[in-house]
C-alpha positions in Angstrom: 0.0 0.0 0.0 2.7 2.5 1.0 4.7 1.7 -2.2 1.8 2.9 -4.2 0.2 5.7 -2.2 3.4 7.5 -1.0 4.7 8.4 -4.5 1.2 8.9 -5.9 0.1 11.3 -3.2 3.5 13.1 -3.4 3.1 13.6 -7.1 -0.5 14.8 -6.8 0.5 17.2 -4.1 3.4 18.6 -6.1 1.0 19.3 -9.0 -1.6 20.9 -6.6 -4.2 18.3 -7.6 -5.9 18.3 -4.2 -9.2 17.0 -5.6 -7.5 13.9 -6.9 -5.9 13.4 -3.5 -9.3 13.3 -1.9 -10.4 10.7 -4.5 -7.4 8.6 -3.7 -8.2 8.6 0.0 -11.8 7.7 -0.4 -11.2 5.1 -3.1 -8.2 3.5 -1.2 -10.0 3.4 2.1 -13.1 1.8 0.5 -10.9 -0.8 -1.3 -9.1 -1.7 2.0 -12.5 -2.0 3.7 -14.0 -4.2 1.0 -11.0 -6.5 0.9 -10.7 -7.0 4.6 -14.3 -6.9 5.7 -15.2 -10.6 4.9 -12.2 -11.9 6.8 -12.9 -9.7 9.8 -16.6 -10.8 9.8 -15.4 -14.4 9.6 -13.2 -14.0 12.6 -15.9 -12.3 14.6 -18.7 -14.8 13.9 -16.7 -18.0 13.2 -13.4 -17.5 15.0 -14.5 -19.6 18.0 -15.5 -22.4 15.7 -12.2 -22.2 13.9 -10.3 -22.4 17.1 -12.5 -25.3 18.3 -11.7 -27.3 15.2 -8.0 -26.4 15.4 -7.1 -26.5 19.1 -10.1 -28.0 20.9 -13.0 -26.9 23.0 -11.0 -25.7 26.0 -9.4 -22.9 23.9 -12.5 -22.0 21.7 -14.3 -19.9 24.3 -11.7 -17.5 25.7 -9.6 -17.3 22.6 -12.6 -16.9 20.4 -13.8 -13.9 22.4 -10.4 -12.2 22.3 -10.2 -12.9 18.5 -13.6 -11.4 18.0 -12.8 -8.2 20.0 -9.5 -7.7 18.1 -11.2 -8.3 14.8 -13.7 -5.5 15.5 -10.8 -3.1 16.0 -9.1 -4.4 12.9 -12.3 -4.0 10.9 -12.8 -0.4 11.8 -9.0 0.2 11.3 -8.8 -1.2 7.8 -8.4 2.3 6.2 -5.3 3.0 8.4 -2.7 2.2 5.8 -4.5 4.2 3.1 -4.6 7.3 5.3 -1.2 7.0 6.7 0.3 6.2 3.3 -1.2 9.4 1.9 -0.1 11.5 4.9 3.5 10.1 4.5 3.4 11.1 0.8 2.3 14.6 1.8 5.2 14.8 4.2 2.9 14.9 7.2 4.8 12.3 9.2 4.2 14.2 12.4 0.5 13.7 12.3 0.9 9.9 12.0 3.6 9.8 14.7 1.6 11.8 17.2 -1.5 9.7 16.6 0.6 6.6 17.2 2.0 8.0 20.4 -1.6 8.8 21.5 -2.7 5.3 20.6 0.2 3.7 22.5 -0.3 5.7 25.7 -4.1 5.2 25.8 -3.6 1.5 24.9 -1.3 0.9 27.9 -3.5 2.9 30.3 -6.7 1.2 29.3 -5.2 -2.3 29.2 -3.9 -1.8 32.8 -7.3 -0.4 33.9 -9.3 -3.2 32.3 -7.2 -6.3 32.8 -8.1 -6.7 36.4 -11.8 -6.8 35.6 -11.9 -8.5 32.2 -8.6 -10.3 31.9 -7.3 -10.8 28.3 -10.5 -9.4 26.9 -9.7 -6.2 28.8 -6.3 -6.0 27.2 -7.9 -6.6 23.8 -10.4 -3.8 24.5 -7.5 -1.5 25.6 -5.9 -2.2 22.3 -8.8 -1.6 19.9 -10.5 1.4 21.6 -7.6 3.9 20.9 -7.0 2.3 17.5 -10.7 3.0 16.5 -10.4 6.5 17.8 -7.3 7.2 15.8 -8.4 5.5 12.5 -12.1 6.4 12.5 -11.7 9.8 14.1 -8.4 11.6 14.4 -6.7 10.8 11.1 -9.7 11.3 8.8 -10.6 14.6 10.5 -7.0 15.9 9.8 -7.2 15.3 6.1 -9.4 18.3 5.1 -6.5 20.6 6.0 -4.7 19.5 2.9 -7.4 18.4 0.5 -11.1 19.1 -0.2 -12.3 15.9 1.5 -15.9 15.7 2.4 -16.0 13.7 5.7 -19.6 12.7 5.3 -18.8 11.2 1.9 -15.8 9.5 3.3 -17.6 7.8 6.1 -20.5 6.8 3.9 -18.2 5.4 1.3 -15.8 3.7 3.7 -18.1 2.4 6.4 -21.8 2.7 5.7 -22.1 1.3 2.2 -19.7 -1.7 2.8 -21.4 -2.5 6.1 -24.8 -2.5 4.5 -23.5 -4.7 1.7 -22.1 -7.1 4.2 -25.4 -7.7 6.0 -26.3 -10.9 4.0 -22.8 -12.3 4.5 -23.2 -11.7 8.3 -26.4 -13.6 8.2 -24.9 -16.5 6.3 -21.9 -16.6 8.7 -24.2 -16.6 11.7 -26.2 -19.5 10.1 -22.9 -21.4 9.5 -21.8 -20.9 13.1 -25.1 -21.8 14.8 -26.9 -24.1 12.5 -24.4 -25.9 10.2 -21.7 -25.9 12.9 -18.8 -27.3 10.8 -17.0 -30.2 12.5 -13.8 -30.1 10.4 -11.6 -27.9 8.3 -12.9 -29.3 5.0 -16.5 -28.4 5.9 -15.5 -25.1 7.4 -13.7 -23.8 4.4 -16.3 -25.3 2.0 -19.0 -23.3 3.9 -16.9 -20.1 3.8 -16.4 -20.5 0.0 -20.1 -21.1 -0.5 -20.8 -18.0 1.5 -18.7 -15.6 -0.5 -21.4 -14.9 -3.2 -23.6 -13.5 -0.4 -20.8 -10.9 0.1 -19.6 -10.2 -3.5 -23.0 -9.7 -5.1 -24.3 -7.1 -2.6 -20.9 -5.4 -2.7 -21.2 -5.0 -6.4 -24.6 -3.4 -6.3 -24.5 -1.5 -2.9 -20.9 -0.7 -2.0 -19.6 0.2 -5.5 -20.8 3.3 -7.4 -21.8 3.1 -11.0 -18.5 4.7 -12.0 -16.6 2.1 -9.9 -18.5 -0.8 -11.5 -17.7 0.6 -15.0 -14.1 0.9 -14.1 -14.1 -2.7 -12.8 -15.6 -4.0 -16.0 -13.1 -2.1 -18.0 -10.2 -3.4 -16.0 -11.4 -7.0 -16.3 -12.1 -6.6 -20.0 -8.6 -5.1 -20.6 -6.8 -7.7 -18.5 -8.5 -10.8 -19.7 -9.6 -9.6 -23.2 -6.0 -8.6 -23.9 -4.7 -11.9 -22.7 -7.1 -13.9 -24.9 -6.2 -11.7 -27.9 -2.5 -12.4 -27.2 -3.1 -16.1 -26.9 -5.1 -16.1 -30.2 -2.3 -14.4 -32.1 0.5 -16.6 -30.7 
């Protein structure tokens, strides 16, 4: 992510194309969310089952809860590398550094405060709460200083549309966890593979804009159409 966004954002900033910078942030954050969302949902709803199959019932309960909590934090934090990559490209290292210091200090303080009452789950909560504050609040709110970023549009594109598109997948994962209850890895991964259309189809129609769907069709057409043409002429 950094290898793409750093030079791209630097180039756009040098040419004063701030509008294009805002598009990069919104598009990159949405892409990160859409790619990581099904994995995080799987960890939240099926993590305990996966651990049960892998390590046994004695580990499934506590480890599954910790995994679910951490996955919530990772889910909300998926746009982090997009935003930080753009800020690094703009030379705004201080913003990222200060946010990381804030996150670290709050992480330690909350973990110490919560561990005595909630144990490892308290440590997990102490980890995700400052991360969510930084990624969903502090970093996005800093961006309009350097580009015409509409925060309402950012949050709708990055969180609202992907979350709405993921509702059918959440329902299917819940069904797998509570009704199917896979007993082995083969069944588990077969169920997850079968569940993916319930994510991909709503994403296509709900999360992606008409322009993004057209760009996706064009990309697939160029990539696979060009390959077929090359194979036909060879």
